[in-house]
PAKE-210286 format. One record per residue (C-alpha): residue number from 1; x, y, z. Coordinates in steps of 0.5 Angstrom, whole numbers, plus 500, padded with zeros to 3 digits. Each point is the difference from the previous one (the first is absolute). Last residue first. Example, Ala and Ser with C-alpha at 12.3 -4.5 7.8 and 13.67 -1.06 7.14 Angstrom:
! residues 2
+-----+-----+-----+-----+
! num !  xx !  yy !  zz !
+-----+-----+-----+-----+
!   2 ! 527 ! 498 ! 514 !
!   1 ! 498 ! 493 ! 502 !
+-----+-----+-----+-----+
! end
This chain:
! residues 308
+-----+-----+-----+-----+
! num !  xx !  yy !  zz !
+-----+-----+-----+-----+
! 308 ! 474 ! 524 ! 492 !
! 307 ! 497 ! 494 ! 499 !
! 306 ! 502 ! 492 ! 500 !
! 305 ! 495 ! 495 ! 499 !
! 304 ! 500 ! 495 ! 505 !
! 303 ! 492 ! 500 ! 501 !
! 302 ! 500 ! 498 ! 493 !
! 301 ! 502 ! 493 ! 501 !
! 300 ! 504 ! 496 ! 495 !
! 299 ! 507 ! 503 ! 503 !
! 298 ! 498 ! 498 ! 506 !
! 297 ! 498 ! 493 ! 498 !
! 296 ! 507 ! 500 ! 497 !
! 295 ! 503 ! 503 ! 506 !
! 294 ! 496 ! 494 ! 505 !
! 293 ! 503 ! 494 ! 495 !
! 292 ! 507 ! 504 ! 501 !
! 291 ! 500 ! 499 ! 507 !
! 290 ! 496 ! 492 ! 499 !
! 289 ! 507 ! 499 ! 497 !
! 288 ! 498 ! 492 ! 498 !
! 287 ! 505 ! 497 ! 503 !
! 286 ! 499 ! 502 ! 507 !
! 285 ! 499 ! 507 ! 505 !
! 284 ! 508 ! 500 ! 502 !
! 283 ! 502 ! 501 ! 493 !
! 282 ! 496 ! 505 ! 499 !
! 281 ! 504 ! 505 ! 505 !
! 280 ! 506 ! 499 ! 494 !
! 279 ! 495 ! 503 ! 495 !
! 278 ! 498 ! 506 ! 504 !
! 277 ! 503 ! 507 ! 497 !
! 276 ! 498 ! 505 ! 501 !
! 275 ! 496 ! 506 ! 497 !
! 274 ! 498 ! 504 ! 504 !
! 273 ! 506 ! 498 ! 504 !
! 272 ! 498 ! 503 ! 508 !
! 271 ! 505 ! 502 ! 505 !
! 270 ! 503 ! 500 ! 507 !
! 269 ! 494 ! 499 ! 505 !
! 268 ! 502 ! 497 ! 508 !
! 267 ! 495 ! 495 ! 502 !
! 266 ! 499 ! 501 ! 508 !
! 265 ! 503 ! 498 ! 506 !
! 264 ! 506 ! 498 ! 497 !
! 263 ! 500 ! 494 ! 496 !
! 262 ! 498 ! 503 ! 493 !
! 261 ! 504 ! 504 ! 494 !
! 260 ! 496 ! 501 ! 495 !
! 259 ! 499 ! 499 ! 492 !
! 258 ! 494 ! 503 ! 497 !
! 257 ! 499 ! 495 ! 493 !
! 256 ! 494 ! 504 ! 496 !
! 255 ! 495 ! 500 ! 495 !
! 254 ! 493 ! 503 ! 499 !
! 253 ! 504 ! 508 ! 503 !
! 252 ! 496 ! 506 ! 502 !
! 251 ! 504 ! 502 ! 506 !
! 250 ! 494 ! 500 ! 505 !
! 249 ! 497 ! 493 ! 497 !
! 248 ! 507 ! 497 ! 500 !
! 247 ! 501 ! 502 ! 508 !
! 246 ! 493 ! 498 ! 501 !
! 245 ! 501 ! 493 ! 498 !
! 244 ! 507 ! 501 ! 504 !
! 243 ! 497 ! 501 ! 506 !
! 242 ! 494 ! 495 ! 500 !
! 241 ! 505 ! 495 ! 499 !
! 240 ! 504 ! 502 ! 506 !
! 239 ! 493 ! 500 ! 503 !
! 238 ! 499 ! 493 ! 498 !
! 237 ! 506 ! 496 ! 501 !
! 236 ! 508 ! 501 ! 498 !
! 235 ! 499 ! 492 ! 499 !
! 234 ! 507 ! 499 ! 496 !
! 233 ! 502 ! 496 ! 495 !
! 232 ! 506 ! 498 ! 499 !
! 231 ! 507 ! 503 ! 496 !
! 230 ! 506 ! 497 ! 499 !
! 229 ! 506 ! 503 ! 497 !
! 228 ! 506 ! 497 ! 503 !
! 227 ! 500 ! 494 ! 495 !
! 226 ! 503 ! 506 ! 495 !
! 225 ! 497 ! 503 ! 493 !
! 224 ! 497 ! 506 ! 504 !
! 223 ! 504 ! 501 ! 506 !
! 222 ! 503 ! 507 ! 499 !
! 221 ! 492 ! 502 ! 500 !
! 220 ! 499 ! 499 ! 507 !
! 219 ! 503 ! 506 ! 502 !
! 218 ! 503 ! 502 ! 507 !
! 217 ! 502 ! 493 ! 502 !
! 216 ! 505 ! 501 ! 506 !
! 215 ! 495 ! 496 ! 504 !
! 214 ! 494 ! 500 ! 496 !
! 213 ! 496 ! 494 ! 502 !
! 212 ! 499 ! 494 ! 496 !
! 211 ! 493 ! 498 ! 497 !
! 210 ! 499 ! 506 ! 496 !
! 209 ! 493 ! 502 ! 501 !
! 208 ! 494 ! 500 ! 496 !
! 207 ! 493 ! 503 ! 499 !
! 206 ! 494 ! 499 ! 495 !
! 205 ! 495 ! 505 ! 499 !
! 204 ! 495 ! 500 ! 495 !
! 203 ! 497 ! 507 ! 498 !
! 202 ! 502 ! 500 ! 493 !
! 201 ! 507 ! 496 ! 501 !
! 200 ! 503 ! 503 ! 507 !
! 199 ! 507 ! 495 ! 501 !
! 198 ! 502 ! 502 ! 507 !
! 197 ! 508 ! 499 ! 502 !
! 196 ! 503 ! 499 ! 507 !
! 195 ! 507 ! 500 ! 502 !
! 194 ! 503 ! 499 ! 506 !
! 193 ! 503 ! 502 ! 507 !
! 192 ! 496 ! 506 ! 502 !
! 191 ! 500 ! 508 ! 502 !
! 190 ! 502 ! 504 ! 493 !
! 189 ! 507 ! 503 ! 500 !
! 188 ! 499 ! 508 ! 498 !
! 187 ! 500 ! 501 ! 493 !
! 186 ! 505 ! 504 ! 495 !
! 185 ! 499 ! 502 ! 493 !
! 184 ! 506 ! 503 ! 498 !
! 183 ! 501 ! 505 ! 495 !
! 182 ! 509 ! 500 ! 499 !
! 181 ! 502 ! 507 ! 503 !
! 180 ! 500 ! 497 ! 507 !
! 179 ! 506 ! 495 ! 498 !
! 178 ! 498 ! 494 ! 505 !
! 177 ! 503 ! 499 ! 506 !
! 176 ! 495 ! 503 ! 505 !
! 175 ! 495 ! 495 ! 497 !
! 174 ! 503 ! 495 ! 505 !
! 173 ! 498 ! 493 ! 496 !
! 172 ! 494 ! 495 ! 499 !
! 171 ! 499 ! 499 ! 492 !
! 170 ! 494 ! 499 ! 496 !
! 169 ! 503 ! 498 ! 494 !
! 168 ! 503 ! 505 ! 494 !
! 167 ! 499 ! 496 ! 493 !
! 166 ! 505 ! 499 ! 494 !
! 165 ! 501 ! 497 ! 494 !
! 164 ! 493 ! 502 ! 498 !
! 163 ! 503 ! 507 ! 500 !
! 162 ! 495 ! 505 ! 501 !
! 161 ! 497 ! 496 ! 506 !
! 160 ! 492 ! 502 ! 500 !
! 159 ! 495 ! 500 ! 506 !
! 158 ! 503 ! 506 ! 502 !
! 157 ! 503 ! 504 ! 508 !
! 156 ! 504 ! 494 ! 501 !
! 155 ! 501 ! 498 ! 507 !
! 154 ! 505 ! 502 ! 505 !
! 153 ! 497 ! 497 ! 508 !
! 152 ! 504 ! 504 ! 505 !
! 151 ! 506 ! 498 ! 505 !
! 150 ! 501 ! 508 ! 504 !
! 149 ! 504 ! 506 ! 499 !
! 148 ! 494 ! 504 ! 496 !
! 147 ! 503 ! 503 ! 493 !
! 146 ! 502 ! 507 ! 499 !
! 145 ! 497 ! 504 ! 494 !
! 144 ! 500 ! 500 ! 493 !
! 143 ! 496 ! 494 ! 499 !
! 142 ! 494 ! 497 ! 502 !
! 141 ! 494 ! 496 ! 500 !
! 140 ! 497 ! 498 ! 507 !
! 139 ! 496 ! 493 ! 503 !
! 138 ! 497 ! 500 ! 507 !
! 137 ! 498 ! 492 ! 500 !
! 136 ! 492 ! 499 ! 499 !
! 135 ! 495 ! 497 ! 504 !
! 134 ! 493 ! 498 ! 496 !
! 133 ! 494 ! 504 ! 498 !
! 132 ! 500 ! 507 ! 499 !
! 131 ! 508 ! 500 ! 500 !
! 130 ! 499 ! 496 ! 494 !
! 129 ! 497 ! 506 ! 496 !
! 128 ! 507 ! 504 ! 501 !
! 127 ! 504 ! 494 ! 499 !
! 126 ! 497 ! 499 ! 494 !
! 125 ! 501 ! 506 ! 498 !
! 124 ! 507 ! 501 ! 502 !
! 123 ! 502 ! 494 ! 496 !
! 122 ! 498 ! 502 ! 494 !
! 121 ! 493 ! 497 ! 497 !
! 120 ! 498 ! 505 ! 493 !
! 119 ! 507 ! 498 ! 499 !
! 118 ! 497 ! 493 ! 499 !
! 117 ! 496 ! 502 ! 494 !
! 116 ! 499 ! 493 ! 496 !
! 115 ! 494 ! 498 ! 506 !
! 114 ! 499 ! 493 ! 500 !
! 113 ! 493 ! 497 ! 500 !
! 112 ! 496 ! 501 ! 494 !
! 111 ! 501 ! 506 ! 494 !
! 110 ! 493 ! 499 ! 496 !
! 109 ! 496 ! 506 ! 502 !
! 108 ! 501 ! 503 ! 494 !
! 107 ! 504 ! 507 ! 501 !
! 106 ! 504 ! 496 ! 505 !
! 105 ! 502 ! 495 ! 494 !
! 104 ! 502 ! 505 ! 496 !
! 103 ! 504 ! 504 ! 505 !
! 102 ! 503 ! 493 ! 502 !
! 101 ! 501 ! 498 ! 493 !
! 100 ! 504 ! 507 ! 499 !
!  99 ! 504 ! 500 ! 507 !
!  98 ! 503 ! 493 ! 497 !
!  97 ! 502 ! 503 ! 493 !
!  96 ! 502 ! 505 ! 504 !
!  95 ! 505 ! 494 ! 503 !
!  94 ! 501 ! 498 ! 494 !
!  93 ! 503 ! 508 ! 497 !
!  92 ! 505 ! 500 ! 505 !
!  91 ! 503 ! 493 ! 499 !
!  90 ! 500 ! 502 ! 493 !
!  89 ! 504 ! 507 ! 503 !
!  88 ! 504 ! 496 ! 502 !
!  87 ! 502 ! 495 ! 496 !
!  86 ! 501 ! 505 ! 495 !
!  85 ! 507 ! 497 ! 498 !
!  84 ! 497 ! 494 ! 498 !
!  83 ! 501 ! 493 ! 500 !
!  82 ! 504 ! 500 ! 507 !
!  81 ! 494 ! 501 ! 504 !
!  80 ! 496 ! 495 ! 496 !
!  79 ! 499 ! 494 ! 505 !
!  78 ! 498 ! 505 ! 506 !
!  77 ! 506 ! 502 ! 505 !
!  76 ! 495 ! 505 ! 504 !
!  75 ! 504 ! 508 ! 499 !
!  74 ! 494 ! 503 ! 504 !
!  73 ! 495 ! 494 ! 502 !
!  72 ! 495 ! 499 ! 494 !
!  71 ! 492 ! 501 ! 502 !
!  70 ! 495 ! 494 ! 499 !
!  69 ! 503 ! 497 ! 507 !
!  68 ! 491 ! 498 ! 500 !
!  67 ! 495 ! 503 ! 495 !
!  66 ! 493 ! 496 ! 500 !
!  65 ! 496 ! 502 ! 494 !
!  64 ! 492 ! 497 ! 500 !
!  63 ! 495 ! 499 ! 494 !
!  62 ! 505 ! 502 ! 495 !
!  61 ! 497 ! 497 ! 492 !
!  60 ! 500 ! 507 ! 497 !
!  59 ! 506 ! 502 ! 502 !
!  58 ! 503 ! 494 ! 494 !
!  57 ! 504 ! 494 ! 504 !
!  56 ! 504 ! 495 ! 496 !
!  55 ! 504 ! 494 ! 501 !
!  54 ! 505 ! 500 ! 493 !
!  53 ! 504 ! 495 ! 506 !
!  52 ! 505 ! 506 ! 500 !
!  51 ! 494 ! 505 ! 502 !
!  50 ! 496 ! 504 ! 496 !
!  49 ! 497 ! 506 ! 503 !
!  48 ! 494 ! 505 ! 497 !
!  47 ! 499 ! 507 ! 504 !
!  46 ! 494 ! 505 ! 500 !
!  45 ! 499 ! 507 ! 503 !
!  44 ! 503 ! 503 ! 494 !
!  43 ! 505 ! 495 ! 497 !
!  42 ! 504 ! 496 ! 503 !
!  41 ! 504 ! 495 ! 496 !
!  40 ! 505 ! 493 ! 504 !
!  39 ! 503 ! 494 ! 496 !
!  38 ! 503 ! 497 ! 507 !
!  37 ! 507 ! 496 ! 500 !
!  36 ! 503 ! 507 ! 501 !
!  35 ! 497 ! 503 ! 506 !
!  34 ! 502 ! 494 ! 504 !
!  33 ! 501 ! 505 ! 507 !
!  32 ! 493 ! 500 ! 498 !
!  31 ! 497 ! 494 ! 501 !
!  30 ! 494 ! 500 ! 497 !
!  29 ! 495 ! 495 ! 502 !
!  28 ! 494 ! 499 ! 497 !
!  27 ! 494 ! 496 ! 504 !
!  26 ! 495 ! 494 ! 499 !
!  25 ! 494 ! 498 ! 504 !
!  24 ! 496 ! 493 ! 501 !
!  23 ! 502 ! 500 ! 508 !
!  22 ! 505 ! 495 ! 499 !
!  21 ! 503 ! 505 ! 495 !
!  20 ! 501 ! 505 ! 504 !
!  19 ! 503 ! 497 ! 505 !
!  18 ! 506 ! 498 ! 497 !
!  17 ! 501 ! 506 ! 496 !
!  16 ! 500 ! 503 ! 508 !
!  15 ! 506 ! 495 ! 501 !
!  14 ! 503 ! 502 ! 493 !
!  13 ! 499 ! 508 ! 502 !
!  12 ! 504 ! 498 ! 507 !
!  11 ! 506 ! 498 ! 497 !
!  10 ! 503 ! 507 ! 500 !
!   9 ! 507 ! 500 ! 495 !
!   8 ! 496 ! 501 ! 494 !
!   7 ! 497 ! 507 ! 503 !
!   6 ! 493 ! 502 ! 501 !
!   5 ! 494 ! 503 ! 497 !
!   4 ! 494 ! 495 ! 499 !
!   3 ! 493 ! 500 ! 496 !
!   2 ! 495 ! 497 ! 501 !
!   1 ! 495 ! 498 ! 494 !
+-----+-----+-----+-----+
! end
């Protein structure tokens, strides 16, 4: 049986389950943000879990493990947050449980496709490796000194917002107006006029571009849930795809969604999300969700095994 550790508000696991069932395979989904709806026991190197419908999985049954968005955000608004005085401790414990599953699976060669250790791929490490393959706008992390007196892009260093109600989107502004005592990640404005993203699923590459040019928009995420959030396929070309494949091999990821700015002399690398969302791209591919099918097949394939 396949074991998927995720959270209830990510629908990807349900789509994967549909594909696996069509393949004659079964899976157990453990939504760690709803831990209180499960019965759970871990003894020594074995575990047993029962879900709200009394479906069960024992560690001896596990053929492969996938962990997708398995870490709870700081101060995440979980269903049980108001129920327990020690909600912060529970959240920290559950994150330790996710990491325990990851370590257990890695030791047995069972962890597939998604790395649960996004902290191993901070943005400056990503950019260091990416410069071997792509143009990368210069960036700096700074506090305590004078900031440049010009327009630059201000962006978050962290991949997870500490407050689910708020998010720091990338913005273009004169960074001299920022408070110098606060830590800031600032980056030169990338030449180009359109956002692009490339999805890599265990060696398979899919390229997309934002349907409209940037204009004053500096972060396409603010359009999510609106008619302005429109994407289309992008013919990145064999040479670009070759560079993407080489980058993924060098950085050691089996899955990633790489973000670029295009429209200038060459694509400008921004970042790679090792566990990025991709369901909204599947809307372009047809009603059968082929990108999810590809992910489902990759998790069954030992070549997608995560190693440290």
